[in-house]
VMD Tcl script that draws the C-alpha trace (Angstrom):
set ca {
  {-106.05 100.22 -6.74}
  {-106.41 102.22 -9.99}
  {-107.52 98.98 -11.73}
  {-107.76 99.04 -15.52}
  {-109.18 96.23 -17.66}
  {-110.50 95.92 -21.21}
  {-112.33 93.05 -22.89}
  {-110.50 91.07 -25.61}
  {-112.07 93.36 -28.25}
  {-110.42 96.34 -26.45}
  {-113.72 97.65 -25.07}
  {-112.72 99.20 -21.72}
  {-114.53 98.09 -18.56}
  {-112.47 99.46 -15.66}
  {-110.38 102.60 -15.86}
  {-109.04 103.64 -12.46}
  {-111.31 101.58 -10.16}
  {-110.36 101.58 -6.46}
  {-111.74 99.30 -3.74}
  {-110.30 98.46 -0.31}
  {-111.62 95.35 1.45}
  {-111.69 95.01 5.23}
  {-112.97 92.27 7.55}
  {-116.57 91.18 7.07}
  {-118.60 90.91 3.90}
  {-118.64 93.47 1.09}
  {-121.38 93.12 -1.52}
  {-120.97 94.30 -5.11}
  {-124.41 95.33 -6.35}
  {-125.19 96.24 -9.94}
  {-127.00 95.21 -13.08}
  {-125.69 92.71 -15.63}
  {-122.62 94.08 -17.38}
  {-121.60 96.40 -14.53}
  {-118.31 94.50 -14.08}
  {-119.05 92.70 -10.81}
  {-118.06 89.16 -11.83}
  {-115.12 90.41 -13.90}
  {-113.74 92.19 -10.84}
  {-113.94 88.93 -8.86}
  {-112.09 87.10 -11.63}
  {-109.36 89.75 -11.59}
  {-109.00 89.43 -7.81}
  {-108.87 85.63 -8.08}
  {-106.23 85.77 -10.84}
  {-108.47 84.22 -13.50}
  {-107.97 87.30 -15.71}
  {-104.84 89.50 -16.14}
  {-104.90 93.23 -15.36}
  {-104.29 95.88 -18.00}
  {-103.31 98.53 -15.47}
  {-103.19 99.37 -11.78}
  {-102.58 96.77 -9.09}
  {-104.32 94.22 -6.87}
  {-102.67 93.50 -3.52}
  {-103.50 91.12 -0.68}
  {-102.24 90.57 2.84}
  {-99.23 88.72 1.43}
  {-98.27 91.43 -1.04}
  {-98.77 92.25 -4.73}
  {-101.02 89.83 -6.63}
  {-101.52 91.55 -10.00}
  {-100.01 94.46 -11.89}
  {-98.73 94.95 -15.43}
  {-95.96 92.37 -15.70}
  {-96.95 90.70 -12.41}
  {-99.51 87.89 -12.24}
  {-99.60 85.50 -9.31}
  {-101.51 82.39 -10.51}
  {-104.86 81.59 -8.85}
  {-103.55 78.57 -6.94}
  {-100.99 80.78 -5.14}
  {-103.41 83.56 -4.13}
  {-104.93 81.99 -1.01}
  {-108.40 82.95 -2.27}
  {-111.56 80.86 -1.93}
  {-114.03 81.18 -4.82}
  {-117.66 79.98 -4.88}
  {-119.05 80.14 -8.41}
  {-122.71 80.59 -9.37}
  {-122.70 77.16 -11.06}
  {-120.70 75.61 -8.13}
  {-117.88 74.39 -10.49}
  {-117.56 71.10 -8.61}
  {-115.53 68.27 -10.12}
  {-118.15 65.76 -11.39}
  {-115.79 62.76 -11.30}
  {-114.79 63.28 -7.64}
  {-116.80 62.37 -4.55}
  {-118.14 65.02 -2.19}
  {-115.25 64.39 0.19}
  {-112.68 64.52 -2.62}
  {-114.16 67.81 -3.87}
  {-113.88 69.39 -0.43}
  {-110.33 68.11 0.01}
  {-109.04 69.15 -3.41}
  {-107.34 72.32 -2.16}
  {-105.69 70.47 0.72}
  {-104.41 67.84 -1.70}
  {-102.87 70.57 -3.86}
  {-101.10 71.82 -0.73}
  {-99.70 68.29 -0.26}
  {-101.08 67.75 3.24}
  {-100.77 64.22 4.70}
  {-103.57 61.89 3.63}
  {-104.74 61.29 7.21}
  {-104.98 65.02 7.85}
  {-106.95 65.57 4.65}
  {-109.33 62.77 5.69}
  {-109.89 64.28 9.14}
  {-110.34 67.86 7.92}
  {-112.68 66.98 5.06}
  {-114.95 64.85 7.26}
  {-115.15 67.67 9.81}
  {-115.98 70.12 7.02}
  {-118.74 67.80 5.77}
  {-120.11 67.49 9.32}
  {-120.16 71.29 9.60}
  {-122.44 71.54 6.55}
  {-124.56 68.48 7.39}
  {-123.26 66.29 4.55}
  {-121.13 63.76 6.42}
  {-123.43 60.94 5.23}
  {-122.96 62.01 1.58}
  {-119.15 61.84 1.60}
  {-118.96 59.09 -1.06}
  {-121.58 60.53 -3.39}
  {-120.69 62.49 -6.51}
  {-122.04 66.00 -7.19}
  {-124.46 64.87 -9.89}
  {-126.48 62.91 -7.32}
  {-126.74 65.83 -4.88}
  {-129.40 68.54 -4.80}
  {-128.62 72.15 -5.72}
  {-128.54 73.18 -2.07}
  {-126.20 70.31 -1.20}
  {-123.88 71.20 -4.08}
  {-123.82 74.82 -2.94}
  {-122.91 73.80 0.61}
  {-120.19 71.57 -0.82}
  {-118.76 74.42 -2.90}
  {-118.70 76.65 0.18}
  {-116.94 74.00 2.27}
  {-114.35 73.48 -0.49}
  {-113.64 77.22 -0.61}
  {-113.34 77.60 3.18}
  {-111.36 74.47 4.09}
  {-108.11 75.99 2.82}
  {-108.61 78.85 5.33}
  {-108.33 81.50 2.61}
  {-107.32 85.09 3.29}
  {-110.31 86.16 1.12}
  {-113.60 84.49 0.09}
  {-115.26 85.40 -3.23}
  {-118.94 84.55 -3.83}
  {-120.24 85.07 -7.37}
  {-124.08 85.07 -7.31}
  {-123.64 82.16 -4.93}
  {-127.24 82.06 -3.67}
  {-129.27 83.17 -6.68}
  {-130.42 79.73 -7.84}
  {-131.66 78.54 -4.43}
  {-135.18 78.71 -3.05}
  {-135.92 81.09 -0.16}
  {-135.47 78.55 2.65}
  {-132.18 77.19 1.31}
  {-130.95 80.70 0.57}
  {-131.43 81.79 4.18}
  {-129.78 78.59 5.44}
  {-126.75 79.32 3.26}
  {-126.75 82.98 4.35}
  {-126.42 81.88 7.97}
  {-123.79 79.23 7.23}
  {-121.71 81.65 5.15}
  {-121.95 84.43 7.74}
  {-120.95 82.09 10.57}
  {-117.98 80.79 8.56}
  {-116.74 84.28 7.65}
  {-116.99 85.48 11.27}
  {-115.39 82.32 12.67}
  {-112.41 82.50 10.32}
  {-112.28 86.32 10.54}
  {-111.72 86.76 6.81}
  {-112.97 89.37 4.35}
  {-115.49 88.19 1.76}
  {-116.97 89.67 -1.41}
  {-120.46 88.76 -2.61}
  {-121.59 89.62 -6.14}
  {-125.35 90.07 -6.43}
  {-127.91 92.04 -8.41}
  {-130.26 91.96 -5.40}
  {-130.10 94.95 -3.02}
  {-132.27 92.98 -0.56}
  {-129.68 90.18 -0.43}
  {-126.87 92.70 0.02}
  {-128.72 94.53 2.80}
  {-129.42 91.25 4.62}
  {-125.83 89.98 4.51}
  {-123.27 92.70 3.90}
  {-121.29 94.91 6.25}
  {-120.57 97.21 3.30}
  {-122.07 97.63 -0.17}
  {-120.31 98.86 -3.32}
  {-122.79 99.98 -5.98}
  {-121.35 99.34 -9.46}
  {-122.42 100.80 -12.80}
  {-120.57 100.44 -16.11}
  {-117.25 99.60 -14.47}
  {-117.43 102.38 -11.88}
  {-118.22 102.34 -8.17}
  {-121.04 104.84 -7.71}
  {-121.16 104.65 -3.93}
  {-119.61 102.65 -1.09}
  {-120.76 102.40 2.53}
  {-122.81 100.46 5.04}
  {-126.30 99.34 3.98}
  {-127.81 101.89 6.39}
  {-125.75 104.73 4.90}
  {-126.65 103.87 1.31}
  {-130.34 103.31 1.90}
  {-130.60 106.48 4.00}
  {-128.74 108.74 1.58}
  {-128.12 107.42 -1.95}
  {-125.46 109.46 -3.77}
  {-127.46 109.98 -6.97}
  {-130.49 108.77 -8.89}
  {-128.59 105.82 -10.41}
  {-127.53 104.66 -6.94}
  {-131.10 104.97 -5.64}
  {-132.43 102.93 -8.56}
  {-129.80 100.22 -8.08}
  {-130.97 99.97 -4.48}
  {-134.57 99.64 -5.69}
  {-135.67 102.72 -3.77}
  {-139.11 104.07 -4.74}
  {-140.01 107.76 -5.08}
  {-136.87 108.58 -7.06}
  {-136.39 110.84 -10.06}
  {-133.30 112.49 -11.52}
  {-133.44 115.35 -8.99}
  {-134.40 113.74 -5.69}
  {-135.36 110.73 -3.57}
  {-138.22 110.90 -1.05}
  {-137.83 108.14 1.59}
  {-141.02 106.35 2.59}
  {-140.42 107.34 6.23}
  {-140.74 111.01 5.16}
  {-144.32 110.38 3.99}
  {-147.25 110.05 6.39}
  {-151.00 110.55 6.37}
  {-151.97 113.76 8.19}
  {-155.44 115.37 8.46}
  {-153.76 118.73 7.79}
  {-151.78 117.38 4.85}
  {-152.14 117.84 1.10}
  {-155.10 115.95 -0.45}
  {-153.69 113.31 -2.81}
  {-155.55 111.03 -5.21}
  {-155.18 107.34 -4.38}
  {-153.84 105.32 -7.32}
  {-153.63 101.88 -5.67}
  {-153.72 100.06 -2.33}
  {-151.90 96.73 -2.08}
  {-152.28 94.51 1.02}
  {-148.96 93.15 2.36}
  {-148.47 90.66 5.23}
  {-148.29 93.36 7.92}
  {-148.97 96.64 6.09}
  {-150.60 98.33 3.09}
  {-148.67 99.73 0.15}
  {-150.24 103.03 -0.85}
  {-149.52 104.62 -4.22}
  {-150.87 108.12 -4.71}
  {-150.53 111.21 -6.91}
  {-149.04 114.24 -5.13}
  {-149.69 117.63 -6.79}
  {-146.05 118.73 -6.30}
  {-144.01 115.51 -6.36}
  {-146.02 113.29 -8.69}
  {-146.58 109.56 -8.16}
  {-145.28 108.35 -4.79}
  {-145.44 105.16 -2.72}
  {-145.44 104.60 1.04}
  {-146.46 101.96 3.57}
  {-149.41 102.24 5.94}
  {-150.03 100.10 9.04}
  {-152.36 97.19 8.36}
  {-155.95 98.27 8.96}
  {-155.29 101.96 8.33}
  {-157.47 102.04 5.24}
  {-158.07 105.53 3.79}
  {-161.70 106.54 3.30}
  {-162.71 107.71 -0.16}
  {-160.58 108.33 -3.24}
  {-158.11 110.75 -1.66}
  {-155.78 110.74 1.34}
  {-154.23 113.79 3.09}
  {-150.45 113.43 3.03}
  {-147.65 115.30 4.84}
  {-144.13 115.10 3.39}
  {-141.22 116.03 5.67}
  {-139.18 118.15 3.27}
  {-136.14 117.95 5.55}
  {-135.94 114.20 4.82}
  {-135.84 114.58 1.03}
  {-132.48 113.62 -0.53}
  {-131.61 116.09 -3.28}
  {-129.07 115.02 -5.90}
  {-126.29 117.12 -7.38}
  {-127.06 118.10 -10.98}
  {-125.41 115.78 -13.52}
  {-122.39 117.24 -15.27}
}
mol new
graphics top color blue
foreach p $ca { graphics top sphere $p radius 0.5 }
foreach p [lrange $ca 0 end-1] q [lrange $ca 1 end] { graphics top cylinder $p $q radius 0.2 }
display resetview
């Protein structure tokens, strides 16, 4: 709570940031430089705090004058670049945390082989990371983080370098692991789609501040301000308001609007049009509902418009 942190050149990043993590997955969403990865490094103990405190289930982890080292924090960390040990085998990588905890060799052997079976890599136990694919390395990094049964799992852009199929496979594996172990997890991403697909809660970050926190449904339904709406990638947003696509529908009695573009999608059409009151807007039409001519009559449900508080 009340976290403060400045870069080595004394440029402040956090000044009074508060975030409480519960069970399930919380996603930190923001652009580059928002402070997402730095916050993970502070939680993991890889960076010291300048003010405030970070506490876990076992007590105080960081505060001015207090710094529990990373290896004593019971935190699993999956890095964007995997950070696997190149000179160790897949099995040795997975078992590294157990070895640091001085578990018996036979127990480490049994647990690591079970972990490799869980991620489908039991036949790759003797291979080194350099000979594994990106997806295999990512699964290995996840198994290494989870085998110590951490009280918290941190995922820093953990899926960004994978193709769509592998990404969804890792989504499912990660979600199953988090639920099975009943631990909180934090995922850093710049993708609101990824956050919406995976997270129980989303924290929108901008320049070291949390703009908004809530469930994906809450944030997408009612963004707190224009910056939050833009971070979520919501169309039809300006500094004063956001018009959800579900508030826009063709209606024979509606306002005639000039069609700017029609884009076919797999199961719908994306319609962009010029509204005389609200300017350029976008909505989705059912596939096959092709407007006739250069204009389309549009009704906008004004009760669904999200109006933002004026900036101070």
